[in-house]
N, C-alpha and C positions, 0 to 999 in steps of 0.2 A: 548324770548318770545314767539313765539311757543305755544310751549311744555304749555308755561304757561292756554294760553289761551282758548286749543284745548286739552290737554289733563286728562280739570280734570273728576274726572265719575260724569256722570253727566244724565241726561236720557235726553236721546236728541228726541228733533226734528224736524225726517230727513226733513218735508216740510221745518220748515223754511229757510232761507241763508246759516244763523252761525247755523242751525246742519249738514244741507246738506255738512258745508267747517267742520264741527269733525270729521262726518260720514266719507271724505273721507282722516282728516287730519291721524286717527288712523289705516284706510286699509292700510297709506302710510307705515307704521310703522314695521305693520305686513311681514316683510321679510319672512317667513320664508312659507307664505301661498303666496307669490307673488311667489316664488319659490317653491313652488310644480302646483302650478295650473297656470303659468304664461299662457304656451301654449295650456293646451285646455280654456280659455275664450280664448283666440287667435284664437284656428280652430274657435271656436260661430263666433263671431267677421266677420270672413275673409270669412265664410261660410254664414251669415244672406249674405253678397253682392252678393252673390253669385259666392262664387270663389275666386282665384289669379291662375290667366294661370304659373305663374313663377312656383311654388309648382305642377304642377300636373293637377293641376281642371279644368276642362273642364265649358264653362261657357254658360251658355241659348243661345240660336240661339237666339232672340231678346233683346236684352241687351240694356238697353234705356238711353246714354249716363245723361240726365238730369235727369233722377225718381236720376240714382245712384250719383250720383252724386249731387244731392240734398242732397240724405240722408245721406252722407256722410257732406257734409254741416251742416244735423241741427246737428250730430250726434257729431262730436266731431272737428265742425270751418275747416274744408278743404279751405281750400286755394291757391290748388296745380295752379286749371285752371286761376279763382278769386278770388278776394275779393268778397265774397253776406249778405248783415248787413245790417243794421236798425239803423237812426239814421238822429237827427235832419241836417232837410234843409240848408245848409250854407248860402242860400238864403232869409229865411225864419225857424228862431228858432222855433215857437209855430205850424213847420210843419212837421213829422219824413219822405223821404222815403228811398228808397231802396237801396242803395247803392252798385254798380257796379262799380270794383278796379283792378285794377294790380296784378297778386300775388306777393309776398314775396317768393322772388326767395331763392331754397336753400342753393346758393354759396353767398346771400343775392349778391355778384353785378355783376355788369351784368360782369363783362369785364373777371369775372376767366374762361370766358365756351366759349369766343372765343378763345381765344388759346388750341389748342389739345396736347400742350405738359405743362401748368399752374401746375407746384406745385401741386393749390388749387383740383384743375379739379381731375389731374391723380387720388388723395388721397381717394377724392370722389366717383368715378367708382369704387374703391377697398372698398373701403366703402360697393357701395351696393351690388358688389359680396359675401362681404365676412359675408351680414348679409344674403342673401338670399341661398346658402349652410348652416347658420345656422341653419335655418328654414329649412335644408331638401331636395330646392332644385340643383337637377343636377349639381355638377361643369359648363360644358358647355355651360347649358345654362343660367348660372346662369351671368355668363359670357358675352355672346347677348347677354341678358337682361340688365343686369346693362348699357352695349353699349346703347341700345335701349333706354334707359330710358333716355342716359345722353345726347345721338342726337334731341330725345323729350325736355328735358327743353333748350337744348340750344337754338331749334328753337324760343321754350317760351320768352324767356331771348332774342332773338333777334330785339319781338314784344312792349317791353318793355320803357318807357320812366326813363332815367337815374332817380337818385333823384335830381340831380342839378337844371333838365331842368322839375321841379313839382314841384317850389316858387307859382306858384302865381295858388292858387284857382279856381281865379276868370274865369283866361282861365285852367282852368282844367273844369271848372263848364260847363257838356252837360246834358242838363235834356229831357227828353225825357216821351212817355208814353210807355205801351208794345205795343201799335198797333203798332207806332212809330219803337218800338226793332224789330218787326216782321219782320217787313220790312228792318229796318237798316242790323242785322244780321236775316234771315232765313235762318239759317242751327243748331239754335239752335229754339230746343220749349221749349219757357219763361215761361211760361204762366205752365204747365208741371213741370217746376223745383221746381218754385214757391212756387205753392202748393204740392211741396213733401214738401222742405222746410220748412213750417211752419203746414206738418202737421197736430204732432203730441202738436202742440197747442192749433192748434182750434177743435172745437166743431167738428164733420164731421156731425154730423145729420140738422147741418144750410149744409152741402154741399160742392163743395170748395170754398177755401178763395178769391178765380180770379178768374170769371167766363165772362169779358170780355178781349174786347182788344182792348177799342175803346182813 
């Protein structure tokens, strides 16, 4: 069905949603191109984010987590720390809000992180290490970095709510202004983060998307 819809030879308008879908579909079919060029593309993406210490890159002295994560959310819809999306307000569907929610855990269930000898946890640890080595990270540092990643994700999992506690939308609904977010969560620069997320879809001549914290 996909091949019938997207595989037709015709001129593509890359500016339309259908045109973009067809373009990326054809890219995915070109396996030889992917095999020959994935590493170059990967290196370019990593460099654009300032490097990856696990691969021996030295990070800039002053790295802003807000700008770094905002860029990852904007370009790759990252949700490793928390989800940040725009969607209709649950209590007023005529308005849209910036929704902040807990992350999607890589092991899916929080229980998988709790026990150090859990089969899924051990397999995930091995996968992280193997991927780092595949990307030419030294074996010793790959093992240490994989363990630190698991440790961080476990700490993150421990502060998330279990799925069976998230059925009541009204109970989860907590609406606040950016100013209130700054007061409640002062260790994260929310203005900087959101301006980075929306940087490429806003006319830069207009200045920052969000200027106040009322």
